[in-house]
C-alpha positions as CSV (number, residue, x, y, z in Angstrom):
1,M,-28.2,-8.0,7.7
2,K,-26.7,-4.6,7.3
3,K,-24.4,-4.2,4.3
4,I,-21.8,-1.8,3.1
5,L,-20.4,-1.9,-0.4
6,V,-17.2,-0.3,-1.4
7,F,-16.4,0.1,-5.1
8,S,-12.9,0.3,-6.6
9,N,-11.9,0.3,-10.2
10,M,-9.0,-2.1,-9.5
11,D,-6.5,-2.9,-6.8
12,Q,-2.8,-3.3,-7.6
13,I,-0.4,-4.2,-4.9
14,G,0.7,-0.7,-4.0
15,D,-2.7,0.8,-4.0
16,G,-4.1,-2.2,-2.0
17,I,-1.6,-1.8,0.7
18,I,-2.2,1.9,1.0
19,K,-5.9,1.3,1.4
20,L,-5.5,-1.0,4.4
21,P,-6.0,1.8,7.0
22,F,-9.2,2.6,5.1
23,L,-10.4,-1.0,5.4
24,H,-9.5,-0.8,9.1
25,K,-11.6,2.3,9.7
26,I,-14.6,0.9,7.8
27,K,-14.6,-2.3,9.9
28,N,-14.0,-0.3,13.1
29,R,-16.9,2.1,12.5
30,F,-19.3,-0.5,11.1
31,P,-18.5,-3.7,12.9
32,E,-22.0,-5.1,12.4
33,H,-22.1,-4.5,8.7
34,H,-21.4,-7.2,6.1
35,F,-18.5,-5.6,4.2
36,I,-18.4,-6.2,0.4
37,W,-15.5,-5.0,-1.7
38,V,-16.2,-4.7,-5.5
39,T,-13.7,-4.2,-8.3
40,H,-14.5,-3.4,-12.0
41,A,-11.3,-3.6,-14.1
42,G,-9.4,-6.5,-12.6
43,N,-8.8,-8.9,-9.7
44,S,-8.1,-7.6,-6.3
45,V,-4.9,-8.1,-4.3
46,F,-7.3,-8.3,-1.3
47,N,-8.3,-11.7,-2.7
48,S,-4.8,-12.9,-3.6
49,S,-1.4,-11.7,-2.5
50,I,-2.5,-10.0,0.7
51,K,-5.6,-12.1,1.3
52,N,-4.5,-13.2,4.8
53,I,-4.4,-9.6,5.8
54,A,-7.4,-8.2,4.0
55,N,-9.8,-10.9,5.2
56,Q,-9.6,-9.4,8.7
57,Y,-11.7,-6.6,7.4
58,I,-13.6,-7.7,4.2
59,D,-16.3,-10.3,4.4
60,E,-16.9,-10.8,0.7
61,I,-15.2,-9.8,-2.6
62,Y,-16.7,-9.4,-6.1
63,E,-14.1,-9.1,-8.8
64,K,-14.3,-7.8,-12.4
65,V,-17.9,-6.7,-12.0
66,P,-19.2,-5.3,-15.3
67,L,-21.5,-2.3,-14.7
68,A,-24.2,-0.9,-16.9
69,S,-25.3,2.7,-16.4
70,F,-28.3,2.5,-18.8
71,I,-31.7,2.2,-17.2
72,F,-33.0,-0.5,-19.6
73,R,-30.2,-2.9,-18.6
74,R,-29.3,-4.6,-15.3
75,V,-26.5,-3.0,-13.5
76,S,-24.6,-6.3,-13.5
77,S,-25.6,-9.4,-15.3
78,E,-23.1,-11.6,-13.4
79,Y,-23.5,-10.6,-9.8
80,N,-26.6,-10.2,-7.6
81,L,-26.5,-6.6,-6.7
82,N,-30.3,-6.3,-6.4
83,N,-30.3,-6.4,-2.6
84,K,-30.5,-3.2,-0.7
85,F,-27.3,-1.8,0.7
86,D,-27.2,0.5,3.7
87,I,-24.1,2.3,2.4
88,I,-22.3,2.4,-0.9
89,L,-18.9,4.1,-1.1
90,D,-17.7,4.8,-4.7
91,T,-14.0,5.4,-4.4
92,Q,-13.4,6.1,-8.1
93,K,-14.4,9.0,-10.4
94,A,-15.4,7.5,-13.7
95,V,-18.8,9.1,-14.3
96,L,-20.5,6.1,-16.1
97,R,-19.5,3.7,-13.4
98,S,-20.7,6.1,-10.8
99,L,-24.0,6.4,-12.5
100,A,-24.3,2.6,-12.6
101,L,-23.6,2.4,-8.9
102,K,-26.1,5.1,-8.2
103,R,-28.8,2.9,-9.7
104,L,-28.3,0.3,-6.9
105,N,-30.7,0.4,-4.0
106,S,-29.0,2.0,-1.0
107,N,-29.8,4.2,1.9
108,I,-26.7,6.3,1.5
109,F,-24.6,6.7,-1.6
110,I,-21.3,8.5,-1.3
111,S,-19.2,9.5,-4.4
112,S,-16.9,12.3,-5.3
113,S,-17.6,11.8,-9.0
114,L,-18.9,14.8,-10.9
115,N,-17.7,17.0,-8.1
116,W,-19.9,15.2,-5.6
117,M,-23.1,15.9,-7.6
118,L,-24.3,12.2,-7.3
119,S,-23.5,11.9,-3.6
120,D,-26.2,11.9,-1.0
121,K,-23.8,13.8,1.4
122,K,-21.2,16.3,0.4
123,P,-18.2,17.8,2.2
124,K,-17.6,21.5,2.7
125,I,-15.9,22.9,-0.3
126,N,-12.8,24.1,1.5
127,K,-12.4,20.7,3.3
128,A,-12.7,18.9,0.0
129,K,-9.9,20.9,-1.6
130,E,-7.4,20.7,1.3
131,S,-6.7,17.0,0.9
132,N,-3.1,16.4,-0.3
133,Y,-2.6,12.8,0.8
134,Y,-4.1,9.9,-1.1
135,L,-5.8,8.3,1.9
136,N,-7.3,11.6,3.0
137,D,-9.8,11.5,0.1
138,L,-11.0,8.1,1.3
139,F,-11.2,9.1,4.9
140,L,-13.1,12.2,3.9
141,M,-15.8,10.1,2.3
142,L,-16.1,7.9,5.4
143,D,-16.3,10.9,7.7
144,L,-19.4,12.1,5.8
145,I,-21.4,9.2,7.2
146,S,-19.5,8.3,10.4
147,H,-17.1,10.3,12.5
148,N,-15.4,8.4,15.3
149,E,-13.0,10.2,17.5
150,N,-12.2,6.9,19.2
151,D,-11.0,5.1,16.1
152,K,-8.7,2.2,17.1
153,K,-5.1,2.7,16.1
154,F,-4.4,1.0,12.8
155,E,-2.1,-2.0,13.4
156,L,-1.9,-5.0,11.1
157,K,-2.2,-8.4,12.5
158,F,-0.5,-11.3,10.7
159,P,-1.2,-15.0,10.9
160,S,0.4,-16.5,14.0
161,N,2.4,-19.0,11.8
162,L,3.9,-16.2,9.9
163,E,4.8,-14.2,13.0
164,K,6.5,-17.3,14.4
165,K,8.7,-17.7,11.3
166,I,9.5,-14.0,11.3
167,N,10.6,-14.2,14.9
168,G,12.9,-17.1,14.0
169,I,14.7,-14.9,11.4
170,F,15.2,-11.7,13.2
171,D,17.4,-11.4,16.4
172,K,16.0,-8.8,18.8
173,N,19.6,-8.0,19.8
174,L,20.5,-6.9,16.3
175,Q,19.5,-4.0,14.0
176,Y,18.3,-4.6,10.5
177,F,18.4,-2.3,7.4
178,G,16.0,-3.2,4.6
179,F,16.7,-2.8,0.9
180,A,14.3,-3.1,-2.0
181,P,16.3,-2.7,-5.3
182,G,13.6,-3.6,-7.7
183,S,10.6,-2.1,-9.6
184,A,8.3,-3.2,-12.4
185,T,9.1,0.1,-14.1
186,K,12.7,0.1,-15.5
187,E,13.0,3.9,-15.3
188,R,12.5,3.7,-11.5
189,I,15.4,1.4,-10.8
190,W,18.4,2.8,-9.0
191,D,21.4,0.8,-9.9
192,I,22.1,-2.3,-7.7
193,D,25.7,-1.1,-7.2
194,N,24.3,1.9,-5.4
195,F,22.2,-0.2,-3.1
196,I,25.2,-2.4,-2.4
197,N,27.4,0.7,-1.5
198,V,24.8,1.9,0.9
199,A,24.4,-1.6,2.5
200,K,28.2,-2.0,2.9
201,H,28.4,1.3,4.7
202,F,25.6,0.6,7.2
203,E,26.8,-3.0,7.7
204,K,30.1,-1.5,9.0
205,L,27.9,0.3,11.5
206,N,26.4,-3.1,12.6
207,Y,23.2,-3.0,10.6
208,V,22.3,-6.4,9.1
209,P,21.6,-5.9,5.3
210,T,18.2,-7.4,4.6
211,F,17.2,-7.6,1.0
212,F,13.7,-8.1,-0.5
213,L,13.8,-9.3,-4.1
214,G,10.7,-9.6,-6.3
215,P,10.5,-12.1,-9.2
216,L,12.2,-9.7,-11.5
217,E,15.2,-9.2,-9.2
218,K,16.1,-12.8,-8.3
219,N,19.1,-12.6,-10.6
220,L,20.6,-10.0,-8.3
221,K,21.0,-12.3,-5.3
222,E,24.4,-13.8,-6.4
223,K,25.9,-10.3,-6.9
224,I,24.5,-9.1,-3.5
225,L,26.0,-12.1,-1.7
226,N,29.3,-11.7,-3.4
227,N,29.5,-8.2,-2.0
228,L,27.5,-8.8,1.2
229,P,27.9,-12.4,2.3
230,N,26.0,-11.8,5.6
231,A,23.0,-10.4,3.8
232,I,19.7,-12.1,4.5
233,F,16.7,-12.7,2.2
234,P,13.6,-13.4,4.3
235,E,11.4,-14.2,1.3
236,D,13.6,-17.2,0.5
237,L,13.2,-18.5,4.0
238,I,9.4,-18.4,4.2
239,T,7.6,-19.9,1.3
240,E,4.2,-20.8,2.9
241,F,3.0,-17.2,2.5
242,S,2.9,-14.7,-0.3
243,G,5.9,-12.4,-0.9
244,P,4.0,-9.3,0.0
245,E,2.8,-10.8,3.2
246,V,6.3,-11.8,4.2
247,V,7.7,-8.3,3.4
248,M,5.0,-6.6,5.3
249,A,5.4,-8.8,8.4
250,C,9.2,-8.4,8.3
251,S,9.0,-4.6,8.0
252,K,8.4,-4.0,11.8
253,N,11.9,-5.4,12.4
254,L,13.7,-2.9,10.2
255,F,15.4,0.2,11.6
256,C,15.2,1.8,8.2
257,S,14.4,0.8,4.6
258,L,15.7,2.1,1.3
259,A,13.6,1.4,-1.8
260,N,12.9,2.4,-5.3
261,D,9.4,3.7,-6.1
262,S,7.7,0.3,-6.2
263,G,5.1,-1.9,-4.7
264,T,7.7,-3.3,-2.3
265,S,8.3,0.2,-0.9
266,H,4.6,0.3,0.1
267,M,5.0,-3.1,1.8
268,L,8.0,-1.9,3.7
269,S,6.2,1.3,4.7
270,V,3.8,-0.7,6.9
271,G,6.3,-1.3,9.7
272,S,9.7,0.2,9.0
273,K,10.7,2.7,11.6
274,S,11.9,4.9,8.7
275,L,11.6,4.7,4.9
276,V,13.7,6.4,2.3
277,K,12.5,6.3,-1.2
278,I,14.5,6.9,-4.4
279,V,12.2,8.7,-6.8
280,G,12.4,9.9,-10.4
281,P,10.0,11.8,-12.7
282,T,7.3,9.1,-12.5
283,G,7.5,8.8,-8.7
284,K,4.5,8.8,-6.5
285,K,5.0,10.7,-3.2
286,F,2.4,8.7,-1.2
287,T,2.6,5.6,0.8
288,I,1.0,4.1,3.9
289,K,3.6,5.8,6.1
290,K,3.4,9.5,6.7
291,N,5.9,9.9,9.5
292,N,9.6,9.3,9.0
293,F,9.0,8.9,5.3
294,Y,11.6,10.6,3.1
295,I,11.9,11.2,-0.6
296,I,15.2,11.6,-2.6
297,N,14.2,13.0,-6.0
298,S,16.5,12.9,-9.1
299,N,15.3,16.4,-9.9
300,M,17.5,17.6,-7.1
301,F,20.4,16.4,-9.3
302,G,19.3,18.2,-12.5
303,G,17.5,15.5,-14.4
304,N,15.0,12.7,-14.6
305,N,17.4,9.7,-14.4
306,V,17.3,8.2,-10.9
307,N,20.9,7.2,-11.3
308,L,22.0,10.8,-11.2
309,I,21.5,10.3,-7.4
310,N,24.8,9.1,-6.0
311,S,25.1,6.6,-3.1
312,D,27.4,8.9,-1.0
313,Y,24.6,11.5,-1.0
314,V,22.1,8.9,0.1
315,I,24.3,7.6,2.9
316,D,24.9,11.2,4.2
317,F,21.1,11.9,3.9
318,I,20.1,8.8,5.9
319,E,22.7,9.5,8.6
320,K,21.6,13.0,9.1
321,K,17.8,12.3,9.0
322,L,18.1,9.3,11.3
323,R,20.9,10.9,13.4
324,I,23.2,8.0,13.0
325,P,26.7,8.8,14.5
């Protein structure tokens, strides 16, 4: 059996979602290979919150794999990594971990660690430097061993039961506007009153306000409903699947989404026709979506506080970018 091993230090929800097109390309280019995903520092969202999506691509997952780079020790004492791998892709850059992976038996080892010194194949220098999008670094590694001009378009498939429930929530004759007012990082949270102001404005233009609240934002629901009694909360209506899977499956029904810099913004980027992201000093400017993806940065308003951004500006910005009359 042909095997391909991909090593990641850890997979948090945002990073995991962004990597989905990478998983798609691997499985598309190596359909006959047994695809093993390995993490070092923690559990993988591919084996938990977005398992129903990731298992379309990944055949096996090893989590929290300790690695030893020293020759006199086994690379891993808990997992059997002694079998030969056709391909190993090292997607992180910690040198000691890369050295440990290099010790495994493989036909091709690809790693950008130590400026590609450990890698069996290396990109041209100018090509390696021109990458300015997170996923491009991963695609570059993959292109070193397989270039396929006929890559199938990346399109997520959700469980049929989930799709059926989503179709029962969204009316194809209506337009929906998504809002994700939360973040695990307090400094990234735009005040809920701002989200409500934007939602009220677009509700008057016949867009149904659709809110996605994580565990830390459940207390906001009452306030939202007091101001927007017609707002819907899809995650409360579907409990058989994880919150991230519900958000991602819903996103294709959204005309536009407005979100803080958070894991939920990555989920919404999967399918939303447009995504507008409120970003402060700690903001990351990458997501799964590259087209119709817009950033509103607090630096434009003279400071690091995201709440320097006023809701009227956001409304005007969205109307102009999306050409809403």
